[in-house]
C-alpha positions as CSV (number, residue, x, y, z in Angstrom):
1,M,48.1,93.7,112.3
2,T,45.6,95.0,114.6
3,N,45.9,92.7,117.2
4,Y,49.7,93.2,117.8
5,P,50.5,96.0,120.3
6,M,52.9,98.8,119.4
7,L,55.2,97.8,122.5
8,N,55.4,94.4,120.7
9,L,56.3,95.9,117.3
10,F,59.1,97.7,119.0
11,W,60.3,94.9,121.2
12,T,60.2,92.9,117.6
13,M,62.7,95.1,115.7
14,L,65.2,95.8,118.9
15,E,65.4,91.8,118.3
16,F,66.1,92.2,114.7
17,F,68.5,94.5,115.3
18,V,70.1,93.1,118.0
19,W,70.5,89.8,116.2
20,L,71.9,91.6,113.2
21,L,74.7,93.0,115.3
22,W,75.4,89.6,116.6
23,L,75.6,88.3,113.3
24,F,78.0,91.4,112.2
25,L,80.1,90.6,115.3
26,L,80.1,86.5,114.8
27,F,81.4,87.0,110.9
28,K,83.7,90.0,112.4
29,V,85.4,87.3,114.6
30,I,85.6,84.5,112.3
31,T,87.5,86.6,109.5
32,D,89.8,87.8,112.1
33,I,90.1,84.2,113.2
34,F,91.5,83.3,109.4
35,R,93.4,86.5,109.2
36,S,95.2,85.9,112.7
37,H,99.0,85.3,111.8
38,D,100.3,85.0,115.6
39,M,97.6,82.1,115.8
40,S,98.5,78.8,115.2
41,G,96.5,76.4,113.2
42,W,95.1,74.6,115.9
43,G,94.3,77.7,117.8
44,K,92.3,78.6,114.7
45,A,90.7,75.6,114.3
46,G,90.2,75.7,118.4
47,W,88.6,79.1,118.1
48,M,86.4,77.8,114.8
49,I,85.1,74.8,117.0
50,V,84.0,76.7,120.0
51,V,82.0,79.8,117.7
52,I,80.5,76.6,116.0
53,L,79.2,75.0,118.7
54,L,78.8,77.6,121.3
55,P,77.8,80.4,119.1
56,F,77.0,83.4,121.7
57,L,79.6,82.2,124.1
58,G,82.2,81.7,121.8
59,V,81.9,84.9,120.5
60,L,82.0,86.8,123.6
61,L,84.6,84.8,124.8
62,Y,87.2,85.8,121.6
63,V,86.3,89.2,122.2
64,I,87.2,89.0,125.4
65,F,90.9,87.0,124.9
66,R,91.5,88.4,121.4
67,G,90.0,91.8,121.2
68,K,93.3,93.5,121.2
69,A,94.6,91.5,118.9
70,M,91.1,92.2,116.8
71,A,91.9,95.8,116.8
72,E,95.5,95.4,116.0
73,H,94.5,92.9,112.9
74,D,92.0,96.1,111.8
75,R,94.6,98.8,112.1
76,E,97.0,97.1,110.1
77,Q,94.8,96.2,107.2
78,A,93.6,99.7,107.7
79,R,97.5,100.8,107.3
80,R,97.8,98.6,104.4
81,A,95.1,99.9,102.5
82,D,96.0,103.8,103.2
83,E,99.8,103.1,102.1
84,A,98.2,101.6,98.6
85,T,96.0,104.4,97.8
86,K,99.1,107.1,99.0
87,Q,101.4,104.4,96.2
88,Y,98.9,104.5,94.0
89,I,98.3,108.3,93.9
90,R,101.8,109.1,94.1
91,E,102.2,106.7,90.5
92,A,99.3,108.6,88.7
93,A,100.2,112.2,89.8
94,Q,103.9,111.3,88.7
95,P,104.7,113.4,85.3
96,T,105.3,110.7,82.0
97,G,107.4,113.2,80.6
98,G,110.4,112.9,83.6
99,S,111.6,116.2,83.7
100,G,107.9,117.9,84.3
101,S,104.3,117.7,83.7
102,H,102.9,117.8,80.5
103,V,101.2,121.5,81.2
104,D,104.7,122.7,82.1
105,E,105.8,121.8,78.9
106,L,103.2,123.2,76.8
107,A,103.6,126.4,78.9
108,K,107.2,126.1,77.9
109,L,106.4,126.1,74.4
110,A,103.7,128.3,74.3
111,D,106.5,130.9,75.6
112,L,108.9,129.4,72.7
113,K,106.6,130.4,70.2
114,A,105.5,133.8,71.8
115,N,109.2,134.5,71.9
116,G,109.6,133.7,68.3
117,A,112.1,130.7,69.1
118,L,109.7,128.6,67.0
119,T,107.4,129.0,64.1
120,E,103.9,127.6,64.0
121,E,104.8,124.0,62.6
122,E,106.8,123.5,64.7
123,Y,104.8,124.0,67.9
124,Q,102.2,122.3,66.5
125,R,104.9,119.5,65.8
126,A,106.0,119.6,69.7
127,K,103.0,119.8,70.7
128,E,101.5,116.9,68.9
129,K,104.6,114.8,70.2
130,L,104.2,115.8,73.7
131,L,100.7,115.0,73.2
132,T,100.8,111.6,72.0
């Protein structure tokens, strides 16, 4: 390691990271080719052949010609993921009792008990029914 200058070390690290970035872009292009619904099967096959046989040129050409479509595909996927997350949150936050949440129902039961409308036994029975 003593005969390997610091500048060469930095240059090697730069080459390695640029290579990693290119690999990331290559896989991004390949996944975009397969998820593209606006391209025919022959178009997908053609792009795959170009990307595999001429990787650097193929990726560069794909980004030049289909970069806008790649961005649209990413936006659509992010929108679908966001909608799915919001739908899950809505379903998880929805009360199961129908008229209100468990907390509201327990508060009503406590008020009824405090006002004397419910006995301790009736309160415990209603609370147990609500929580199960």
